[in-house]
N, C-alpha and C positions, 0 to 999 in steps of 0.2 A: 411685163417687161422688167428686166433686172434694174433699170434706172429707178423704178418705183421702190424696189427693195433698198437701193442705196439712199434715195431721198428719205424714206421712212427711218432708216438707220440714223442719218444725220439729224433728222428732226428730233428723235429721241435723245440723242446726245445733247442737242441744244436746249431742250426742255430741262434736262438734268442740270446743265450749267446754270441756266437762269434760276432754277429753284435753289441751288447751292448759294448763288449770289444773293438772293433775297433773304436767305436764312442765316447768312454768315453774321456772327456776333462780333460787334466792334469793328464793322467794316467801314472803310473810308470811302467817301464819294470821290468821283473823278469829275472835276470841272473842266471847262474849256481851257482855262488858264493853266491847269495842271498837266494838260496833254503832252506838251513837249518834254517835260521832265519824266513823265510816266513812260513815254515812248523810248526815251534814252535809257531809262533803268532796264526796260525790257531788252533793249538791244545789247546792253552791256552783259546781261545775264544769259542771252541767247545769241551770240554773234553769228551762229550758223544760219539764222533765220533772217531773211532780208524782206521786211515788210514794205509795202507801198504806203507812203504816208503823205497826207495833204494837211498842211497847217495854214489856215486862213484866219482872218479876223472874226469870222462868224461861225466857223465850224472846223472840225478836224475829222479826218478819216484815217483808218489803220486797217490794212488788208494783208492777209497771207493765204496761200493755198495750203489746205490741210490734206489734200489728196490730189491726184492728177486732175480731178474734175470738180472739186469743191473748194470754194474760197470762203474764208471767215472774214467778215467785214464789220468794223465798228464805225459808227457815225456818231460823233459827239457834238452836241450843240447845247441846248438847255438841259437835255437829258442824254442818256446813252442808249443808242439803238444798235443792236447786233443783228447780223444776218448771216445765214449760210446760203451761198449762191452756187448753183450747179451749172457747169458748162453744158449747153444744149446747142449743138451745132457750133456756130460762131459766137453765140450770145451766152451771157450768164443770167440764169433765171433764179429768182429768190425761191428757196424751198422752205426756209424757216426764218422767222424773225421774232425778236423779243426786246423788251426794254429791260435794262439792267439798272436797278436803283443805286448800286454800289460799283466801285472800281472793279471791272471784270477781269483784270489781269491775273489775279490769283487763280480764278477758275480756268482761264486760258492756259496758264502755265501748268496747272494740274492736268488739263486735257492733253496738252502737248507732251507731257511726260508719259502719258499712256497711249500716245498716238499709234505707235507701231503695233501694240496689242489690239487696239481698236481696228486698225486697218486689216489685221489678220482675221479678226472676227467678222468684219464686213465681207472680206473675200470668201470666208467660209459660208456666210449666209447667201451670198450670190451663187456660189457653187451648189448649195443645197437647193436653191430656187431653180436653177437651170436643170439640175437633176430631176426634180419633181415635175418640171414642165415637160421634159423629154419623156418621163415615165407616163404622164397623163396623155400625151399625144399617142404613145405606143398603145396604151390601154384603150384609147379612143378608137384606134384602128381595129383592135381585137373586138371591141363592142360592135363596130360596124359590120365586121365579118359575121359575128353571131346573129345580128339582126337580118342580114342578107340571107343567111342560111335558114333562119326561122320564118321570115316573112317573104322571101324572094319570090316564091311561086303563088303567093296569095294576092290576087289583084284587088280584093275588097279592102285590104288594110294598107293604108298609106302611113309611112312613118318618117319622122324627121328627128334629127339628133344634133345636140349642140353641147359645148362645154359650158358648164354653169359653176363658176368658182372652182373648187377642187373636185366637184362631182360632174355629172352629166345629166342633161334633161332629154328624155325621150318622149316624143309626142306621137301618139297613135290615133289615127282617124279611121273610123269605119262608118261609112254613111255620114250621118249628121252627128254621130257621137265622137267625142274627143276625150282622150285620157292622157294625162301627163304623169310621167313616172320619173323619179329621181334615181339615177343609178350611181353607185359608188364604185371606186376603184377596187374595193375589197370584195364586194359581193355581186358584181354585175352578172356573173354567169348564172347564179341561182335566181336572180331577179328576172333575167330574160327567160330562163327555163320555166318559170312559174307563170308566164304570160299565156 
């Protein structure tokens, strides 16, 4: 499902952000007391972004949607926890989370400056995944047709066929013997012919 492609994409982005945050030299910490000023600085620098903010005596949250389906959430208390949450039906489901030892706004601002390029890359990955999925289904139908042609009149051989990752698994049963063969999209014709 392409939602997995999208989730994996955002997880990779989040891991990269966290790593940069951990490795940043001379980085400042973001304490609970510093949150209102940090939120205001961000808002002044990015007036087009309207984050959802909660300031309470025990914690702060800062949230923005980075795509139609994915929200970036910061939860600041004794430490900074960041999450990417993906819309799933009517709910938001956490797809990635990490602790940020330093103020994460430099990484967030860098990420947002590249957001349009990242969204194009994500769209391209989803299109490639959908294309490969359609190709695999079509090849699966060709494989079934070849199997029916090869084994259709042979009652002593029972076969089953299933998608197995990017390949296919063919199970042949003859009496008590069972043979499992992995077929690939590239050479299934030769593999079936050699049976």
